[in-house]
C-alpha positions as CSV (number, residue, x, y, z in Angstrom):
1,M,-51.5,-12.9,-13.8
2,A,-48.1,-13.0,-12.4
3,S,-47.0,-9.2,-11.9
4,K,-43.6,-8.5,-13.7
5,K,-40.7,-7.4,-11.4
6,T,-39.3,-4.2,-12.1
7,A,-36.0,-2.6,-11.4
8,A,-37.6,-0.7,-8.3
9,S,-38.4,-4.0,-6.8
10,K,-34.6,-5.4,-6.9
11,P,-33.0,-5.4,-3.5
12,L,-30.7,-2.7,-3.1
13,L,-27.1,-4.2,-2.7
14,I,-25.1,-2.3,0.1
15,P,-21.4,-2.6,-0.4
16,K,-19.4,-4.3,2.2
17,A,-16.1,-3.0,3.4
18,A,-12.9,-4.5,5.2
19,S,-9.9,-2.6,6.3
20,L,-6.2,-3.5,7.4
21,H,-4.1,-1.1,9.4
22,I,-0.3,-2.0,10.1
23,G,1.8,0.0,12.2
24,L,5.4,-1.2,13.4
25,N,7.5,1.2,16.1
26,A,10.2,-1.5,15.6
27,V,11.3,-4.7,13.7
28,S,12.6,-7.9,15.1
29,P,16.5,-7.8,15.3
30,A,16.7,-11.4,14.4
31,A,15.1,-10.8,11.1
32,Y,17.2,-7.6,10.3
33,G,20.6,-8.0,11.2
34,G,20.5,-7.0,14.8
35,W,18.8,-3.7,13.7
36,S,15.4,-3.0,15.4
37,G,14.4,0.0,13.4
38,P,12.9,2.2,16.2
39,L,10.2,4.7,15.4
40,A,7.8,6.7,17.5
41,A,4.4,7.3,15.6
42,C,3.7,4.3,13.4
43,E,1.4,2.3,15.8
44,F,-0.5,5.9,16.3
45,D,-0.6,6.1,12.5
46,A,-2.4,2.8,12.3
47,Q,-4.9,3.4,15.0
48,D,-5.9,6.8,13.7
49,M,-6.7,5.2,10.3
50,A,-8.8,2.5,11.8
51,A,-10.8,5.2,13.7
52,I,-11.3,6.6,10.1
53,A,-12.3,3.2,9.1
54,K,-15.0,2.8,11.9
55,A,-16.3,6.4,11.1
56,Q,-16.9,5.3,7.7
57,G,-19.1,2.2,8.6
58,I,-16.3,-0.6,8.7
59,A,-17.5,-2.3,12.1
60,K,-14.2,-4.4,12.6
61,P,-11.1,-2.9,11.1
62,A,-8.2,-5.2,11.7
63,V,-5.1,-3.6,13.5
64,L,-1.6,-5.3,13.5
65,L,1.1,-3.1,15.6
66,T,4.6,-4.0,15.8
67,Q,5.0,-7.7,17.0
68,K,1.7,-8.6,15.6
69,A,2.3,-7.0,12.4
70,T,4.1,-10.2,11.0
71,R,4.2,-11.5,7.5
72,A,1.9,-14.3,7.8
73,A,-0.5,-12.1,9.7
74,V,-0.7,-9.2,6.9
75,L,-0.7,-11.9,4.2
76,A,-3.8,-13.8,6.0
77,Q,-5.6,-10.7,6.4
78,M,-5.1,-9.4,2.7
79,R,-6.5,-12.8,1.7
80,A,-9.4,-13.2,3.8
81,A,-10.5,-9.8,2.4
82,A,-9.6,-10.9,-1.1
83,K,-11.9,-14.2,-0.6
84,S,-14.8,-12.1,0.9
85,L,-15.2,-8.8,-1.0
86,K,-17.1,-8.9,-4.2
87,A,-17.8,-6.3,-7.1
88,G,-18.6,-2.7,-5.7
89,D,-17.1,-3.8,-2.2
90,F,-14.1,-1.3,-0.7
91,F,-10.8,-2.5,0.9
92,L,-8.7,-0.1,3.0
93,L,-5.1,-1.0,3.6
94,S,-2.7,1.4,5.6
95,Y,0.7,0.8,6.0
96,S,3.0,3.0,8.9
97,G,6.6,1.8,9.2
98,H,10.0,1.7,7.7
99,G,10.4,1.1,3.8
100,G,13.2,-1.3,2.4
101,Q,14.9,-2.9,-0.4
102,V,16.1,-6.4,-1.6
103,A,17.8,-7.2,-4.7
104,D,15.6,-7.7,-7.6
105,S,16.5,-11.3,-8.5
106,N,13.6,-12.0,-11.1
107,G,14.7,-9.0,-13.4
108,D,11.2,-6.9,-12.9
109,E,12.7,-3.8,-11.6
110,P,14.7,-1.2,-13.7
111,D,16.7,-0.1,-10.9
112,K,17.7,-3.7,-9.8
113,K,15.8,-3.2,-6.5
114,D,12.7,-4.4,-5.0
115,E,10.8,-2.1,-2.6
116,T,9.3,-3.6,0.7
117,W,7.4,-2.9,3.6
118,C,9.5,-3.7,6.8
119,L,7.3,-6.2,8.6
120,F,8.0,-7.4,12.3
121,D,9.5,-10.8,11.1
122,G,10.6,-10.2,7.5
123,Q,10.1,-7.9,4.8
124,L,6.9,-7.7,2.3
125,I,8.3,-7.2,-1.3
126,D,6.4,-5.2,-3.5
127,D,5.9,-8.1,-5.9
128,E,3.9,-9.8,-3.0
129,L,1.7,-6.6,-2.6
130,Y,0.9,-6.3,-6.1
131,F,0.1,-9.8,-6.6
132,E,-1.9,-9.9,-3.6
133,L,-3.9,-6.9,-4.5
134,S,-4.4,-8.4,-8.3
135,R,-6.3,-11.2,-6.7
136,F,-9.4,-9.2,-5.4
137,A,-12.2,-9.6,-7.5
138,A,-13.2,-7.3,-10.4
139,G,-14.9,-4.4,-9.4
140,V,-13.4,-4.3,-5.8
141,R,-12.1,-0.8,-4.7
142,I,-9.0,-1.0,-2.9
143,L,-7.1,2.1,-1.3
144,V,-3.6,1.8,-0.1
145,L,-1.9,4.2,2.0
146,S,1.6,3.8,2.6
147,D,3.4,6.2,5.0
148,S,7.1,4.7,4.5
149,C,10.3,5.4,2.4
150,H,10.4,3.8,-1.1
151,S,6.7,4.2,-1.3
152,G,6.7,6.6,-4.3
153,S,6.7,4.1,-7.4
154,V,9.6,1.5,-8.0
155,T,12.6,3.7,-9.1
156,R,14.9,5.3,-6.7
157,A,16.8,7.7,-9.0
158,F,19.4,9.1,-6.4
159,P,19.6,9.2,-2.7
160,P,17.5,11.3,-0.6
161,P,18.5,14.5,1.2
162,P,19.4,14.4,4.9
163,P,16.7,14.3,7.1
164,P,15.6,17.7,9.0
165,P,17.2,18.0,12.4
166,D,15.4,16.0,15.3
167,Q,13.4,13.9,12.5
168,R,13.7,10.4,12.1
169,P,13.1,8.8,8.5
170,K,10.9,5.8,7.9
171,L,13.9,4.4,5.9
172,M,15.8,1.1,6.5
173,P,19.4,2.1,6.0
174,E,21.0,1.0,2.8
175,E,23.8,-0.9,4.9
176,V,21.3,-2.8,7.0
177,A,19.2,-3.4,3.8
178,N,22.5,-5.1,2.3
179,R,23.2,-7.3,5.4
180,V,19.6,-8.3,5.4
181,Y,19.5,-9.4,2.1
182,R,23.0,-11.4,2.5
183,E,21.7,-13.1,5.4
184,H,18.5,-14.0,4.1
185,Q,19.0,-14.2,0.1
186,A,17.7,-17.5,-0.1
187,F,14.6,-16.6,1.4
188,Y,14.1,-13.5,-0.5
189,D,14.8,-14.7,-4.0
190,K,12.4,-17.7,-3.6
191,L,9.8,-15.2,-2.6
192,Q,10.4,-13.3,-5.8
193,D,10.5,-16.5,-7.9
194,D,7.3,-18.1,-6.3
195,V,5.4,-14.4,-7.0
196,M,6.7,-14.4,-10.4
197,K,5.6,-17.9,-11.3
198,A,2.0,-17.4,-9.5
199,A,1.9,-14.0,-11.5
200,A,2.5,-15.3,-14.6
201,R,-0.2,-18.1,-14.4
202,A,-2.5,-15.4,-13.7
203,A,-1.3,-13.2,-16.3
204,S,-1.8,-15.6,-19.0
205,A,-5.6,-15.7,-17.9
206,A,-5.8,-12.1,-18.0
207,P,-3.1,-10.4,-20.4
208,V,-2.2,-6.6,-20.2
209,D,-3.7,-4.5,-22.9
210,P,-0.9,-3.3,-24.8
211,D,-2.2,0.1,-25.4
212,A,-3.2,0.4,-21.7
213,A,0.3,-0.6,-20.9
214,L,1.9,2.4,-22.9
215,A,-0.2,4.9,-20.6
216,L,1.3,3.2,-17.2
217,V,4.6,4.6,-15.5
218,G,6.4,3.8,-12.8
219,A,5.0,1.5,-10.2
220,A,1.7,1.2,-12.1
221,A,3.8,-0.2,-15.3
222,Q,5.9,-2.4,-13.1
223,A,2.8,-3.9,-11.2
224,S,0.7,-4.5,-14.7
225,K,3.8,-6.4,-16.4
226,L,4.1,-8.5,-13.3
227,V,0.3,-9.7,-13.0
228,G,-1.2,-8.7,-16.2
229,R,-4.4,-6.6,-16.1
230,F,-5.8,-5.8,-12.8
231,R,-9.4,-6.4,-12.4
232,P,-9.9,-4.4,-9.1
233,A,-9.8,-0.8,-8.9
234,V,-6.4,0.1,-6.9
235,L,-5.6,3.7,-5.5
236,L,-2.0,3.9,-3.8
237,I,-1.3,7.3,-2.1
238,S,2.0,7.2,-0.5
239,G,4.3,9.0,1.6
240,C,6.9,10.5,-0.5
241,Q,8.5,10.5,-3.8
242,D,11.6,8.0,-4.5
243,N,14.3,10.2,-4.0
244,Q,12.8,11.6,-0.6
245,T,12.0,10.2,2.7
246,S,8.8,10.0,4.9
247,M,9.5,11.4,8.2
248,D,8.4,9.9,11.6
249,G,6.7,12.1,14.5
250,P,5.9,12.1,18.1
251,H,2.1,11.6,17.5
252,N,2.0,10.8,13.7
253,G,4.2,10.3,10.5
254,A,4.5,13.6,8.8
255,F,2.3,12.3,5.6
256,T,-0.4,10.6,8.0
257,G,-0.6,13.5,10.1
258,Q,-1.5,16.0,7.1
259,L,-3.7,13.2,5.9
260,L,-5.7,13.4,9.1
261,K,-6.0,17.1,9.0
262,V,-6.9,17.5,5.6
263,W,-9.7,14.8,6.5
264,N,-11.0,17.0,9.3
265,N,-12.9,14.2,11.0
266,G,-14.7,13.7,7.3
267,T,-15.5,17.5,6.5
268,F,-13.3,17.1,3.6
269,S,-15.7,17.0,0.7
270,G,-13.3,16.8,-2.4
271,N,-12.3,13.5,-4.3
272,Y,-9.4,11.3,-4.1
273,S,-7.1,13.5,-6.6
274,A,-8.2,16.6,-4.5
275,F,-7.4,14.7,-1.3
276,H,-3.7,14.0,-2.7
277,A,-3.1,17.5,-3.8
278,R,-4.4,19.1,-0.3
279,I,-2.2,16.6,1.5
280,R,0.6,17.3,-0.9
281,A,0.0,20.9,-0.6
282,G,0.4,20.7,3.4
283,L,3.9,19.0,3.4
284,P,7.4,20.5,2.5
285,P,9.2,20.1,-0.6
286,S,11.4,17.4,0.7
287,Q,8.2,15.0,1.2
288,S,5.7,14.9,-1.9
289,P,3.3,12.2,-1.4
290,N,2.7,10.2,-4.5
291,L,-0.6,8.9,-6.1
292,F,-0.9,6.2,-8.9
293,V,-3.6,3.8,-10.0
294,L,-4.2,0.4,-10.9
295,G,-7.0,-1.1,-13.0
296,P,-10.4,0.6,-14.0
297,A,-10.3,3.2,-11.2
298,A,-11.5,6.5,-13.2
299,A,-14.9,6.2,-11.2
300,F,-13.3,5.1,-7.8
301,L,-10.6,8.3,-8.4
302,A,-13.6,10.7,-8.7
303,Q,-15.2,9.4,-5.0
304,K,-15.2,11.1,-1.9
305,P,-12.1,9.7,0.1
306,F,-13.0,6.4,2.3
307,T,-16.7,6.0,0.6
308,V,-17.6,2.8,1.4
């Protein structure tokens, strides 16, 4: 008589993990109206986050530094991870560099501006980031750590205060942002239009739950409006609120430096909510990191940070 298979006989599924760490100490002047955006610590930030990934069992974290951190390279790495990871797997994405803005040409932003990550040869618009995250499979856990300005959510209510003496904000100046958009308007408008069309097709297959949508605010609401219901569980911890600036430093950005201090080589034992609270408590009132979630992330939020 054939023996029955029991739950205990099923093979143990070990989650897979991938990570991508982006750090830019400069951008190409050709893509930014002559501005090179010099910073000091962003490459260190990316390398330190990759070291955490390795310590957590991610064998080959991808690291893209300055000239290697192009739009094509970042999107290729994200799409490769989305293709390979399944339910229960883990993706860690960290960015350290300037935040920027372009005019919102598709009408999805209440402040008429789309926030961006300033990659070496052009900006990655927040619409693109949300759409790429939405392409991950249901049940994938995604942690995004963004050490940049304009990273809190989506609405910048009023200008940030002046930076402390001898510190450099991770913020593309407004006059530079306006110049870059003027010189490359067709490119950035087409990006927004293409993402909106692709997101509309995806959202029609997975429309957002109206009741769930009412509970979302800020960037979470804007992202869900763009792409519909998020299948993966996404946590984003960012360097500052919208009316603040994330500060650079000699060895780490202020946000990343405090994150490393709280993590303390893995001795931190709380969950993501406690992790965010401890990081925020260690920074000055002028820089208050933000946390928001997308998708079914309650169980993910309760885990110890960086758990594969």
